C-alpha positions in Angstrom: 11.1 -21.3 13.7 13.9 -19.2 11.4 15.3 -20.9 8.9 18.7 -21.4 9.7 21.9 -21.7 7.5 25.3 -21.7 8.1 28.2 -19.1 7.9 31.5 -19.3 8.6 30.4 -21.9 12.2 27.8 -19.1 13.2 23.4 -19.3 12.6 22.7 -17.4 10.3 19.3 -15.8 10.6 17.3 -14.9 7.3 13.5 -13.1 7.4 10.8 -15.3 8.0 9.2 -16.8 4.8 7.0 -14.7 3.2 9.1 -11.3 5.0 11.0 -8.3 2.7 13.6 -6.1 4.4 12.9 -3.6 2.6 16.5 -1.7 2.0 17.9 1.9 1.6 17.6 2.6 -2.6 14.3 0.4 -1.9 12.8 2.4 0.8 13.2 6.1 -0.9 10.8 4.4 -4.0 8.7 3.4 -1.0 8.1 7.2 0.4 7.8 8.3 -3.1 4.8 6.0 -3.3 3.9 6.9 0.3 3.6 10.5 -0.2 2.0 10.5 -4.2 -0.8 8.9 -2.2 -0.9 11.2 1.1 -0.8 14.1 -1.2 -3.6 12.9 -3.4 -5.8 11.6 -0.5 -5.3 15.2 1.6 -6.3 16.4 -1.8 -9.3 15.1 -1.4 -10.5 16.0 2.2 -9.3 13.1 3.8 -7.6 12.8 6.9 -4.9 9.9 8.3 -5.8 7.5 10.8 -3.4 5.0 12.5 -5.2 1.8 14.2 -3.3 -1.0 16.7 -1.6 -3.4 14.9 -3.6 -6.7 16.6 -7.2 -6.5 17.2 -9.6 -9.1 19.1 -9.7 -11.7 16.8 -14.0 -11.5 17.2 -13.4 -8.2 15.2 -12.2 -10.2 11.6 -15.0 -12.3 12.3 -17.5 -10.5 12.1 -16.2 -8.3 9.6 -14.6 -10.3 7.2 -16.7 -13.3 8.1 -16.6 -16.7 9.3 -16.1 -18.3 6.0 -13.6 -16.3 4.7 -10.6 -17.0 3.7 -9.1 -13.9 5.1 -10.9 -15.7 8.7 -11.3 -19.7 8.1 -7.2 -19.8 7.1 -4.7 -16.7 6.4 -4.7 -14.7 10.0 -2.2 -14.8 12.2 -3.9 -15.2 15.7 -3.0 -15.8 19.3 -4.1 -15.8 23.0 -1.9 -12.6 24.9 -0.3 -13.7 28.5 -4.3 -12.3 29.5 -5.6 -15.1 27.7 -7.2 -12.7 25.4 -8.1 -14.2 21.8 -5.9 -11.2 19.1 -5.4 -11.4 15.3 -2.3 -9.5 13.1 -4.3 -7.3 11.1 -5.4 -9.1 7.7 -6.7 -6.2 6.5 -7.3 -2.0 7.1 -11.3 -1.5 6.9 -12.2 -3.2 9.9 -9.9 -1.4 12.4 -11.1 1.6 11.5 -14.4 1.3 11.5 -13.6 0.3 14.7 -11.5 3.4 15.5 -14.5 5.5 14.0 -17.0 3.9 16.2 -14.6 4.3 19.3 -13.9 7.6 19.1 -17.2 8.8 18.2 -15.9 10.2 14.6 -19.2 10.1 13.1 -21.1 14.1 12.9 -25.0 13.7 12.3 -25.5 14.7 8.6 -21.6 14.7 8.1 -18.9 12.8 5.7 -16.2 10.8 7.6 -13.2 10.5 5.3 -10.0 8.8 6.6 -7.4 7.2 4.5 -4.2 5.0 6.0 -0.7 3.2 5.7 -0.3 -0.2 7.5 0.7 -3.3 8.1 -1.2 -6.4 7.3 -0.4 -10.1 8.1 -2.0 -12.9 5.9 -0.5 -16.9 5.8 -0.8 -17.5 2.5 1.6 -19.1 0.1 4.2 -15.6 -0.6 4.4 -14.7 -4.3 5.5 -12.6 -6.3 3.6 -9.2 -4.5 2.2 -10.7 -2.1 3.8 -11.5 1.2 2.8 -12.9 5.1 3.5 -9.6 5.8 2.3 -7.0 3.4 1.7 -3.3 3.4 -2.1 -1.6 2.4 -2.8 1.8 2.1 -6.6 2.8 1.6 -9.2 5.3 2.1 -12.8 5.4 4.0 -16.2 6.8 2.9 -18.3 7.1 5.6 -22.0 8.6 5.8 -23.1 8.4 2.2 -25.7 6.2 0.4 -24.5 8.1 -3.2 -23.1 6.6 -5.9 -21.2 9.7 -5.9 -19.9 8.6 -2.9 -18.5 5.4 -5.3 -17.3 6.9 -7.7 -14.8 9.2 -5.6 -13.5 6.0 -4.0 -12.5 5.1 -7.6 -11.0 8.0 -8.6 -9.4 8.6 -5.7 -6.9 4.9 -6.4 -7.4 6.1 -9.5 -5.5 9.0 -9.1 -3.2 7.8 -6.5 -1.9 5.1 -9.6 -1.2 8.3 -11.7 0.7 10.4 -9.7 3.6 7.6 -9.5 3.3 7.4 -12.7 1.0 4.4 -14.2 -1.2 4.8 -16.6 -1.7 0.8 -18.0 -4.9 1.1 -15.8 -8.9 -1.2 -16.1 -11.2 -0.8 -13.4 -13.2 -3.4 -13.4 -16.7 -2.9 -11.7 -19.8 -5.0 -10.4 -22.8 -5.4 -8.6 -23.7 -7.9 -6.3 -26.8 -6.0 -5.1 -27.9 -6.3 -0.9 -29.3 -9.2 1.0 -32.5 -10.3 -0.5 -30.2 -10.3 -4.1 -27.5 -11.9 -3.0 -29.6 -15.0 -1.6 -31.5 -15.2 -4.1 -28.3 -15.6 -6.4 -26.4 -17.7 -4.2 -29.3 -20.7 -5.0 -28.4 -20.2 -9.2 -25.2 -21.0 -7.9 -25.6 -24.2 -6.0 -28.4 -25.1 -8.4 -26.2 -25.3 -11.2 -23.2 -26.8 -9.5 -25.6 -29.1 -8.0 -24.2 -32.6 -9.6 -20.9 -31.1 -9.5 -20.5 -30.6 -5.7 -21.2 -33.8 -3.9 -18.2 -35.1 -6.0 -15.7 -32.5 -4.1 -14.2 -32.8 -0.4 -16.0 -32.1 2.6 -14.0 -29.1 3.7 -14.6 -27.0 0.1 -18.1 -28.2 0.2 -19.1 -26.4 2.8 -17.3 -23.7 2.1 -18.7 -23.2 -1.3 -22.2 -23.3 0.4 -21.7 -21.5 2.5 -21.2 -18.5 0.4 -21.4 -19.2 -3.5 -20.9 -16.2 -4.8 -16.6 -16.7 -3.9 -17.2 -19.5 -6.3 -17.4 -17.4 -8.9 -14.0 -15.3 -9.1 -12.4 -18.7 -8.2 -9.3 -20.0 -10.2 -9.8 -23.1 -10.2 -10.5 -24.2 -13.7 -13.2 -27.0 -13.1 -15.5 -24.9 -11.4 -15.8 -21.8 -13.9 -16.5 -24.6 -16.9 -19.3 -26.1 -14.6 -21.0 -22.0 -13.9 -20.3 -22.0 -17.7 -24.1 -20.8 -18.8 -25.1 -19.1 -15.6 -26.7 -16.0 -15.7 -25.1 -12.7 -14.8 -26.3 -11.4 -11.2 -27.9 -8.5 -12.9 -30.6 -11.1 -13.9 -31.3 -10.7 -9.7 -30.3 -7.7 -8.7 -32.4 -5.3 -6.8 -34.2 -2.2 -8.6 -32.8 0.6 -6.5 -29.3 -1.9 -6.4 -29.1 -1.7 -10.0 -30.2 2.2 -10.4 -27.3 2.6 -8.4 -25.0 1.1 -10.5 -26.0 2.8 -13.6 -25.1 6.4 -11.4 -21.7 4.6 -10.7 -21.5 4.4 -14.5 -22.7 7.2 -15.8 -20.5 9.1 -12.2 -17.2 7.1 -14.1 -18.4 8.4 -17.3 -18.5 12.0 -16.6 -15.0 11.6 -14.4 -13.1 10.1 -17.4 -12.9 7.4 -16.1 -13.0 4.0 -18.4 -14.2 1.0 -16.8 -15.0 -2.5 -17.9 -17.9 -4.2 -16.2 -17.3 -8.0 -14.5 -19.8 -9.9 -12.7 -16.8 -12.5 -11.8 -15.5 -9.7 -9.2 -17.5 -10.2 -6.2 -14.3 -9.8 -3.1 -13.5 -12.0 -1.0 -14.5 -10.2 2.6 -18.0 -10.8 3.6 -19.5 -7.0 4.1 -19.6 -5.7 1.2 -22.7 -4.7 -1.0 -24.0 -3.2 -4.0 -21.2 -1.7 -5.7 -17.6 -3.9 -6.1 -14.4 -3.0 -7.9 -11.1 -3.5 -9.0 -8.2 -1.5 -10.3 -5.8 -3.6 -12.3 -2.6 -3.0 -14.5 -1.2 -4.9 -17.3 2.3 -4.2 -16.0 2.1 -6.9 -13.1 1.4 -10.0 -15.8 -0.8 -12.6 -14.9 -0.7 -11.0 -11.5 -2.8 -8.0 -12.2 -4.7 -6.9 -9.3 -3.4 -3.7 -7.6 -6.6 -2.9 -5.2 -10.1 -3.6 -4.5 -12.8 -1.7 -2.5 -16.3 -1.5 -2.2 -19.5 -0.3 -0.1 -20.0 -2.1 3.2 -23.4 -0.4 4.3 -24.1 -3.5 7.2 -20.3 -2.7 8.3 -20.6 0.0 11.0 -24.4 -1.6 12.0 -22.6 -5.5 12.4 -19.9 -3.9 14.2 -22.1 -2.2 16.8 -22.8 0.7 15.4 -25.7 2.3 13.9 -26.7 1.8 10.5 -24.3 4.2 8.6 -23.3 3.7 4.3 -19.3 3.2 3.4 -17.2 2.8 0.6 -13.5 2.3 0.3 -11.0 0.7 -1.5 -7.9 -0.8 0.1 -4.0 -1.5 -2.1 -1.3 -3.6 -1.6 2.2 -0.5 -1.6 4.1 -3.8 -2.8 2.1 -3.9 -6.4 1.8 -0.6 -6.5 5.6 -0.9 -6.5 6.5 -3.8 -8.5 3.9 -2.7 -10.8 5.6 1.5 -11.0 9.4 -0.9 -11.4 7.8 -2.8 -14.6 6.5 0.6 -15.8 10.0 2.0 -16.1 10.8 3.4 -13.3 14.0 2.7 -12.1 15.2 2.1 -8.0 17.0 5.6 -6.5 20.0 4.8 -5.1 20.6 6.5 -2.1 22.9 9.2 -2.2 24.3 12.5 -0.3 25.0 16.0 -1.2 28.3 16.9 0.1 31.8 14.4 1.2 33.6 17.0 3.8 37.5 15.6 3.2 39.5 16.5 6.0 42.7 16.1 7.8 43.8 14.5 11.4 45.2 18.9 11.7 41.4 20.0 11.0 39.5 17.2 13.0 37.8 19.7 14.8 36.9 22.1 11.8 35.7 19.1 9.4 33.3 18.1 11.7 31.7 21.6 12.7 31.0 21.7 8.7 29.5 18.2 8.5 27.5 20.1 11.6 26.8 23.1 9.7 26.0 20.9 6.0 23.1 18.9 8.3 21.3 22.0 10.1 20.7 23.9 6.9 18.9 21.4 5.4 21.8 19.5 3.0 23.0 15.9 3.7 26.5 15.4 4.8 28.2 12.4 6.0 32.8 11.9 6.3 35.7 9.9 7.4 36.0 9.7 11.1 38.8 8.5 10.8 39.9 11.2 8.6 42.3 9.0 6.0 44.5 10.7 2.9 42.6 12.2 0.1 42.7 10.0 -2.6 40.2 6.7 0.1 38.1 9.7 1.2 37.2 10.7 -2.5 36.1 6.8 -2.7 34.3 6.7 -0.1 32.8 9.9 -1.3 32.1 8.4 -4.7 31.1 5.6 -3.2 28.1 7.7 -1.0 27.6 9.1 -4.4 28.3 12.9 -3.3 27.2 15.3 -5.3 29.8 17.8 -3.7 33.1 17.5 -1.9 33.7 19.9 -0.1 38.0 19.5 1.2 38.6 21.7 4.6 42.2 21.5 5.2 44.6 23.8 6.7 45.1 26.2 3.7 41.3 26.6 3.9 41.0 27.3 6.7 43.5 29.9 6.2 42.3 31.6 3.7 38.6 31.5 3.8 38.4 29.8 0.8 36.9 26.5 0.4 37.7 24.3 -2.8 34.2 22.0 -3.4 34.5 19.4 -6.2 31.4 18.5 -7.8 31.5 14.8 -8.8 30.1 14.7 -12.1 31.5 16.7 -13.4 35.2 16.6 -12.3 35.0 20.2 -11.6 36.5 22.1 -8.7 34.8 26.0 -7.8 37.4 27.7 -4.5 34.1 29.3 -3.2 34.6 32.0 -0.3 33.9 30.5 3.6 30.6 32.9 4.1 29.5 31.5 0.7 30.1 28.1 0.6 26.1 27.3 2.3 23.8 29.1 -0.7 26.5 28.4 -3.1 25.8 24.5 -2.4 22.3 25.0 -1.9 21.6 26.1 -5.0 23.5 23.4 -7.0 22.5 20.3 -5.3 20.2 18.4 -8.2 17.3 16.8 -6.1 14.9 17.7 -3.5 14.7 17.0 0.1 13.7 13.3 0.8 
């Protein structure tokens, strides 16, 4: 139900809790981040995929796991008019893999590389950079079990954050092994908590027993205190998983990417195996995570496809924007290249100049009411126009137009046929 206020006797609607409006000045920064992501991923051979905003709920139950927080507590789900049980997507990987299978994107012996932007929806307590409707960018590398594939995905994430100006990055790396190792290690966790767990609420007991691994990255200090002295998961890893992890380490070092081994990184979804990672930024303070991902070799089979190795990551775009701003990249203000100042007598010529400038790739605007020049100059200033071109009877008669450069309070007189090229050569910003 919308939050309502009273404004001059009328209902005042606000954005639902946990959602944000992106205003024009903010949208410019969003576009910078999105363009950087597309540029980095396109340069590494990834192609864009777009999937629907909602999917059958079973897709997420099967992929994320019934016991995950995402499925058990956070999904927005509903029955449509045909009584189909659907869910707004809480993450981007499962829909991308569903599309990969549905449209037979796999080619024998070939690797498929996909990237995406998507809104995601999770019912959780809103906090800085975490919202009920958020936006995720991600990549999926499908078809290779090589440790080099893990490293490519990690490097892609690092290069993206570097491309938007972030330097204080920490890669946290772990391996959660394969099924046998996880079963063995989960039992060690339950044994360690055997005297503590019975005193916890029934729901907490059931969740812990279904997936004890999730307790490792719990922020609850009482759980962390109980887990002190627990052996590292590396003591339970299969030889193949340990060898895979060590090769990932060597390849990261070869790529010049520093990392920290962190056994508490397990990720929140059931489909991960072997390599898992997070990238953090100190610019975000306590809530430092920028993105996370890892290998999910069993997911495609879970969703009805053949056994196919895959690895990927998902990045919160809100988190990237906040980190970038904290690192000293302020919001750009919306501006316009040219304000066309006319008179009522030159209305048609004023409109023609606006159209010509826009068709020439310049951003241009004007005052529909063609008020006095003083007010039009104030409008140009509020629009942060770089230039003002004066379109009056004298300019039309002589074919020479006065152009004011607002930041320098300078006025130049330019012949009609040179106006467009003169403006194009002097505008200080690239097209957006």
